[in-house]
ZALORO-953649 format. One record per residue (C-alpha): residue in three letters; x, y, z. Coordinates in nm, 2 decimals, always signed. Layout:
<atom resn="ALA" c1="X" c2="Y" c3="Z"/>
...
***
This chain:
<atom resn="MET" c1="+1.72" c2="-2.22" c3="+0.17"/>
<atom resn="ARG" c1="+1.50" c2="-1.96" c3="+0.01"/>
<atom resn="PRO" c1="+1.31" c2="-2.03" c3="-0.31"/>
<atom resn="ARG" c1="+1.46" c2="-1.85" c3="-0.60"/>
<atom resn="PHE" c1="+1.13" c2="-1.70" c3="-0.72"/>
<atom resn="LEU" c1="+1.08" c2="-1.52" c3="-0.38"/>
<atom resn="GLU" c1="+1.42" c2="-1.35" c3="-0.42"/>
<atom resn="THR" c1="+1.34" c2="-1.26" c3="-0.78"/>
<atom resn="SER" c1="+0.99" c2="-1.13" c3="-0.69"/>
<atom resn="PHE" c1="+1.13" c2="-0.92" c3="-0.40"/>
<atom resn="ALA" c1="+1.41" c2="-0.78" c3="-0.63"/>
<atom resn="ALA" c1="+1.15" c2="-0.70" c3="-0.90"/>
<atom resn="LEU" c1="+0.93" c2="-0.52" c3="-0.65"/>
<atom resn="CYS" c1="+1.22" c2="-0.31" c3="-0.52"/>
<atom resn="LEU" c1="+1.34" c2="-0.22" c3="-0.87"/>
<atom resn="GLY" c1="+0.98" c2="-0.12" c3="-0.96"/>
<atom resn="LEU" c1="+0.96" c2="+0.10" c3="-0.66"/>
<atom resn="LEU" c1="+1.30" c2="+0.26" c3="-0.73"/>
<atom resn="LEU" c1="+1.21" c2="+0.33" c3="-1.09"/>
<atom resn="ALA" c1="+0.87" c2="+0.47" c3="-1.00"/>
<atom resn="THR" c1="+1.04" c2="+0.70" c3="-0.74"/>
<atom resn="ALA" c1="+1.31" c2="+0.81" c3="-0.99"/>
<atom resn="ALA" c1="+1.05" c2="+0.88" c3="-1.26"/>
<atom resn="ARG" c1="+0.88" c2="+1.13" c3="-1.04"/>
<atom resn="GLY" c1="+1.20" c2="+1.28" c3="-0.91"/>
<atom resn="ASP" c1="+1.06" c2="+1.18" c3="-0.56"/>
<atom resn="THR" c1="+1.32" c2="+1.08" c3="-0.30"/>
<atom resn="GLY" c1="+1.05" c2="+1.01" c3="-0.04"/>
<atom resn="SER" c1="+0.87" c2="+0.69" c3="+0.06"/>
<atom resn="PRO" c1="+0.76" c2="+0.44" c3="-0.20"/>
<atom resn="TRP" c1="+0.39" c2="+0.49" c3="-0.11"/>
<atom resn="GLU" c1="+0.42" c2="+0.85" c3="-0.21"/>
<atom resn="ALA" c1="+0.56" c2="+0.77" c3="-0.55"/>
<atom resn="HIS" c1="+0.24" c2="+0.64" c3="-0.70"/>
<atom resn="PRO" c1="+0.17" c2="+0.86" c3="-1.01"/>
<atom resn="GLN" c1="-0.20" c2="+0.89" c3="-0.92"/>
<atom resn="MET" c1="-0.14" c2="+0.99" c3="-0.55"/>
<atom resn="GLY" c1="-0.36" c2="+1.28" c3="-0.45"/>
<atom resn="ARG" c1="-0.56" c2="+1.27" c3="-0.78"/>
<atom resn="CYS" c1="-0.94" c2="+1.24" c3="-0.77"/>
<atom resn="PHE" c1="-1.16" c2="+1.03" c3="-1.00"/>
<atom resn="ALA" c1="-1.53" c2="+0.99" c3="-1.08"/>
<atom resn="ASP" c1="-1.53" c2="+0.64" c3="-0.93"/>
<atom resn="ALA" c1="-1.32" c2="+0.33" c3="-0.87"/>
<atom resn="PRO" c1="-1.34" c2="+0.21" c3="-1.23"/>
<atom resn="ALA" c1="-1.20" c2="+0.55" c3="-1.35"/>
<atom resn="PHE" c1="-0.91" c2="+0.51" c3="-1.11"/>
<atom resn="ILE" c1="-0.85" c2="+0.15" c3="-1.23"/>
<atom resn="ARG" c1="-0.84" c2="+0.27" c3="-1.59"/>
<atom resn="ALA" c1="-0.59" c2="+0.55" c3="-1.50"/>
<atom resn="ALA" c1="-0.37" c2="+0.33" c3="-1.29"/>
<atom resn="PHE" c1="-0.38" c2="+0.00" c3="-1.48"/>
<atom resn="GLY" c1="-0.50" c2="+0.09" c3="-1.82"/>
<atom resn="GLU" c1="-0.82" c2="-0.02" c3="-1.99"/>
<atom resn="ALA" c1="-0.72" c2="-0.39" c3="-1.94"/>
<atom resn="GLY" c1="-0.73" c2="-0.33" c3="-1.56"/>
<atom resn="LEU" c1="-1.11" c2="-0.33" c3="-1.57"/>
<atom resn="GLU" c1="-1.11" c2="-0.68" c3="-1.70"/>
<atom resn="ASP" c1="-0.81" c2="-0.82" c3="-1.50"/>
<atom resn="GLU" c1="-0.94" c2="-1.07" c3="-1.25"/>
<atom resn="ASN" c1="-0.65" c2="-0.98" c3="-1.01"/>
<atom resn="ILE" c1="-0.76" c2="-0.62" c3="-0.97"/>
<atom resn="ARG" c1="-1.07" c2="-0.58" c3="-0.75"/>
<atom resn="SER" c1="-1.24" c2="-0.31" c3="-0.56"/>
<atom resn="ARG" c1="-1.43" c2="-0.34" c3="-0.23"/>
<atom resn="PRO" c1="-1.56" c2="-0.11" c3="+0.04"/>
<atom resn="ALA" c1="-1.29" c2="+0.00" c3="+0.28"/>
<atom resn="LYS" c1="-1.44" c2="-0.14" c3="+0.60"/>
<atom resn="PRO" c1="-1.48" c2="-0.04" c3="+0.88"/>
<atom resn="LEU" c1="-1.49" c2="+0.31" c3="+0.73"/>
<atom resn="LYS" c1="-1.85" c2="+0.41" c3="+0.65"/>
<atom resn="ASP" c1="-1.78" c2="+0.72" c3="+0.45"/>
<atom resn="GLY" c1="-1.78" c2="+0.56" c3="+0.10"/>
<atom resn="SER" c1="-1.40" c2="+0.48" c3="+0.10"/>
<atom resn="VAL" c1="-1.30" c2="+0.20" c3="-0.14"/>
<atom resn="TRP" c1="-1.00" c2="-0.03" c3="-0.17"/>
<atom resn="VAL" c1="-0.87" c2="-0.11" c3="-0.51"/>
<atom resn="ILE" c1="-0.64" c2="-0.41" c3="-0.46"/>
<atom resn="ASP" c1="-0.40" c2="-0.59" c3="-0.70"/>
<atom resn="TYR" c1="-0.42" c2="-0.95" c3="-0.60"/>
<atom resn="THR" c1="-0.16" c2="-1.08" c3="-0.85"/>
<atom resn="PRO" c1="-0.05" c2="-1.42" c3="-0.73"/>
<atom resn="GLY" c1="+0.30" c2="-1.47" c3="-0.60"/>
<atom resn="THR" c1="+0.34" c2="-1.12" c3="-0.46"/>
<atom resn="ASN" c1="+0.23" c2="-0.92" c3="-0.16"/>
<atom resn="TYR" c1="-0.07" c2="-0.73" c3="-0.28"/>
<atom resn="GLN" c1="-0.08" c2="-0.36" c3="-0.38"/>
<atom resn="TRP" c1="-0.34" c2="-0.16" c3="-0.20"/>
<atom resn="HIS" c1="-0.49" c2="+0.17" c3="-0.32"/>
<atom resn="LEU" c1="-0.73" c2="+0.36" c3="-0.08"/>
<atom resn="LEU" c1="-0.98" c2="+0.59" c3="-0.25"/>
<atom resn="GLN" c1="-1.16" c2="+0.82" c3="-0.02"/>
<atom resn="PRO" c1="-1.44" c2="+1.07" c3="-0.09"/>
<atom resn="GLY" c1="-1.34" c2="+1.40" c3="-0.22"/>
<atom resn="GLU" c1="-1.52" c2="+1.71" c3="-0.34"/>
<atom resn="GLY" c1="-1.81" c2="+1.67" c3="-0.59"/>
<atom resn="GLY" c1="-1.87" c2="+1.30" c3="-0.53"/>
<atom resn="GLN" c1="-1.53" c2="+1.20" c3="-0.65"/>
<atom resn="VAL" c1="-1.29" c2="+0.96" c3="-0.49"/>
<atom resn="CYS" c1="-0.93" c2="+1.05" c3="-0.43"/>
<atom resn="LEU" c1="-0.62" c2="+0.83" c3="-0.39"/>
<atom resn="THR" c1="-0.50" c2="+0.90" c3="-0.03"/>
<atom resn="LEU" c1="-0.30" c2="+0.59" c3="+0.04"/>
<atom resn="PHE" c1="-0.08" c2="+0.35" c3="-0.17"/>
<atom resn="VAL" c1="+0.07" c2="+0.05" c3="-0.01"/>
<atom resn="PRO" c1="+0.31" c2="-0.11" c3="-0.26"/>
<atom resn="ALA" c1="+0.34" c2="-0.45" c3="-0.08"/>
<atom resn="ALA" c1="+0.12" c2="-0.58" c3="+0.20"/>
<atom resn="ALA" c1="-0.06" c2="-0.91" c3="+0.28"/>
<atom resn="GLN" c1="-0.31" c2="-0.71" c3="+0.48"/>
<atom resn="VAL" c1="-0.40" c2="-0.36" c3="+0.57"/>
<atom resn="GLU" c1="-0.63" c2="-0.26" c3="+0.86"/>
<atom resn="LEU" c1="-0.80" c2="+0.07" c3="+0.87"/>
<atom resn="SER" c1="-0.94" c2="+0.25" c3="+1.17"/>
<atom resn="GLN" c1="-1.08" c2="+0.60" c3="+1.24"/>
<atom resn="LYS" c1="-1.08" c2="+0.80" c3="+1.56"/>
<atom resn="GLY" c1="-1.26" c2="+1.12" c3="+1.53"/>
<atom resn="ARG" c1="-1.15" c2="+1.28" c3="+1.21"/>
<atom resn="GLU" c1="-0.81" c2="+1.10" c3="+1.20"/>
<atom resn="TRP" c1="-0.76" c2="+0.78" c3="+1.00"/>
<atom resn="THR" c1="-0.50" c2="+0.51" c3="+1.07"/>
<atom resn="ALA" c1="-0.38" c2="+0.23" c3="+0.85"/>
<atom resn="LYS" c1="-0.15" c2="-0.06" c3="+0.95"/>
<atom resn="ALA" c1="+0.00" c2="-0.25" c3="+0.66"/>
<atom resn="LYS" c1="+0.19" c2="-0.58" c3="+0.71"/>
<atom resn="THR" c1="+0.38" c2="-0.78" c3="+0.46"/>
<atom resn="GLN" c1="+0.39" c2="-1.16" c3="+0.46"/>
<atom resn="ALA" c1="+0.74" c2="-1.27" c3="+0.58"/>
<atom resn="SER" c1="+0.93" c2="-1.48" c3="+0.33"/>
<atom resn="PRO" c1="+1.14" c2="-1.77" c3="+0.45"/>
<atom resn="GLY" c1="+1.45" c2="-1.63" c3="+0.63"/>
<atom resn="LEU" c1="+1.33" c2="-1.27" c3="+0.58"/>
<atom resn="PRO" c1="+1.14" c2="-1.05" c3="+0.83"/>
<atom resn="ALA" c1="+0.79" c2="-0.92" c3="+0.78"/>
<atom resn="LYS" c1="+0.75" c2="-0.54" c3="+0.75"/>
<atom resn="GLN" c1="+0.49" c2="-0.33" c3="+0.92"/>
<atom resn="VAL" c1="+0.41" c2="+0.03" c3="+0.84"/>
<atom resn="GLU" c1="+0.17" c2="+0.25" c3="+1.03"/>
<atom resn="PHE" c1="+0.02" c2="+0.54" c3="+0.84"/>
<atom resn="LYS" c1="-0.18" c2="+0.83" c3="+0.97"/>
<atom resn="ARG" c1="-0.41" c2="+1.08" c3="+0.79"/>
<atom resn="PRO" c1="-0.50" c2="+1.37" c3="+1.02"/>
<atom resn="ALA" c1="-0.81" c2="+1.58" c3="+0.96"/>
<atom resn="GLY" c1="-0.76" c2="+1.82" c3="+0.67"/>
<atom resn="GLN" c1="-0.47" c2="+1.63" c3="+0.51"/>
<atom resn="GLY" c1="-0.52" c2="+1.49" c3="+0.16"/>
<atom resn="ARG" c1="-0.31" c2="+1.18" c3="+0.20"/>
<atom resn="PHE" c1="-0.17" c2="+0.94" c3="+0.46"/>
<atom resn="SER" c1="+0.19" c2="+0.96" c3="+0.58"/>
<atom resn="ALA" c1="+0.40" c2="+0.68" c3="+0.73"/>
<atom resn="VAL" c1="+0.46" c2="+0.74" c3="+1.10"/>
<atom resn="ALA" c1="+0.62" c2="+0.42" c3="+1.23"/>
<atom resn="CYS" c1="+0.79" c2="+0.13" c3="+1.06"/>
<atom resn="GLN" c1="+0.91" c2="-0.21" c3="+1.19"/>
<atom resn="GLU" c1="+1.07" c2="-0.53" c3="+1.08"/>
<atom resn="ILE" c1="+0.93" c2="-0.84" c3="+1.25"/>
<atom resn="ASP" c1="+1.16" c2="-1.14" c3="+1.27"/>
<atom resn="TYR" c1="+0.97" c2="-1.47" c3="+1.33"/>
<atom resn="THR" c1="+1.27" c2="-1.70" c3="+1.31"/>
<atom resn="LYS" c1="+1.31" c2="-1.72" c3="+1.69"/>
<atom resn="SER" c1="+0.96" c2="-1.70" c3="+1.81"/>
<atom resn="GLN" c1="+0.60" c2="-1.70" c3="+1.69"/>
<atom resn="ALA" c1="+0.54" c2="-1.36" c3="+1.85"/>
<atom resn="GLY" c1="+0.83" c2="-1.22" c3="+1.65"/>
<atom resn="SER" c1="+1.09" c2="-0.97" c3="+1.76"/>
<atom resn="ARG" c1="+1.03" c2="-0.62" c3="+1.65"/>
<atom resn="ARG" c1="+1.29" c2="-0.37" c3="+1.54"/>
<atom resn="LYS" c1="+1.22" c2="-0.01" c3="+1.44"/>
<atom resn="VAL" c1="+1.34" c2="+0.09" c3="+1.09"/>
<atom resn="ASP" c1="+1.35" c2="+0.40" c3="+0.88"/>
<atom resn="CYS" c1="+1.02" c2="+0.44" c3="+0.69"/>
<atom resn="ALA" c1="+1.20" c2="+0.57" c3="+0.38"/>
<atom resn="THR" c1="+1.40" c2="+0.25" c3="+0.35"/>
<atom resn="VAL" c1="+1.16" c2="-0.01" c3="+0.50"/>
<atom resn="PHE" c1="+1.13" c2="-0.19" c3="+0.16"/>
<atom resn="ASP" c1="+1.50" c2="-0.18" c3="+0.07"/>
***
């Protein structure tokens, strides 16, 4: 039996993503629906102010940290609101010393970054709720591109084994 609050939280997340997508007229992936996607800011606090309002700067659940292992000045802004998978925003250096939103992950327990040459990869994974599969999305940002794109999505079912059985899913509907 699943706790009611998990179902409610998941439904609220899906509704929020749907509304954000509809508001932009965007029929693509939920990570491309962020209203700040592709915009550049003077620094992480300026992004927080634009994305979360002035109160976001004082919110203990919204924090920024270096985006390790990248050593180019990239910064994560993460919304750690309890009871949800976290929202991850990757700000990467742009022109004139600004930082630009290049990746938005609407729901992930963890995101791992790597860089090979001039191509970046991010792997995001949700925490599985009881009776529901975890989701994993792999993003790539080739050299010269201003944002990440999802290239592979999977559901991982841990009900039958600790290793989990993986099933490919459509990236446009991975959070449905």
